[in-house]
N, C-alpha and C positions, 0 to 999 in steps of 0.2 A: 434707216436713217441714223447717222452718228450723233451722239450727244455732244453738245457744244461745251467745251471747257472754258470757263471764264478765268482768265489769268490777269492778275493785277500786279503792279510793281510796288514794293514797300521799302521803307527805310527802317532799319533795325537800330534801336537805341539800347545800349547796355550801360547801366549806372554802376560804377565800380570805384574802388580805392585800392591803392597798393603801395608797398615798399619794395622797390626793385622792379625791373622790367620783365614781364612775362608775356605769354601768348596763349590765345584760345581761338576756337572757331565754333560756329553754330551749324548744326545739321537740321534739315527738315526732311522727315521721313527717311533718314539714313544717308542723305546726300549733303555733303559739305557745300553750303550756299554762300559762305562769307570768305573762304580762304582764311589764312592766318591773320588774326587781328592782334595788334600789339597793345599790351597794357602799359601805359606810361607810368614812370616812376613818380608818383604823387608825393611820396615821402611820409605818408601817414595812412593808417587803416580806417580812419573815419573822416577823411577829407575826400569828398566825392567829386567825380567828374563823369561825363557821359561820352562814350565812344560810339560812333555811328557808322553804319555801312548802308549805302544807297543801292538801289537797283536789284533788290531781291524779288524775283518773280515767284508767285505762288497762286495756285488755283483756289477756288472757293471750296469750303468744306473743312472738316477737322483734319489736323496734322499733328505729328509728333515733333516737338522742338527739343533738341538736345544740345546742351552746353558741354563742349569738350575742351579739356585742358591740354595744351600742347607743350608749353615750356614754363618752368618755374623761374621766378626772379631770384635775386640774391638772398631773399628772406626764406627761400625754400617753398614758398607758396606762389600761386599765380596772381590772385587778387581776392578782395573782399567784394562779392557781387551783391548789389542791393536790389535791382530789378532789371527786367528785360521787357521791351515794348516794341511792337510792330505798328508803324503808322503809315 
């Protein structure tokens, strides 16, 4: 008998601030699950906004979540990341 894998769909929220437009993606267990996510130019390193991605499927159990920087903004950095949440 095969074990049943419970898969749920989540929304990913990333709280960040940035000067310049950058890009990042998130991986779960080595797989890019978000595609490139654009960091908006907020204009300050301590003015926070939340960027979200819906429809992320994940099975129950422990996973490795990795934040990957794809492109830097005009400041030479991607963003100031405050927190990451799955809901």
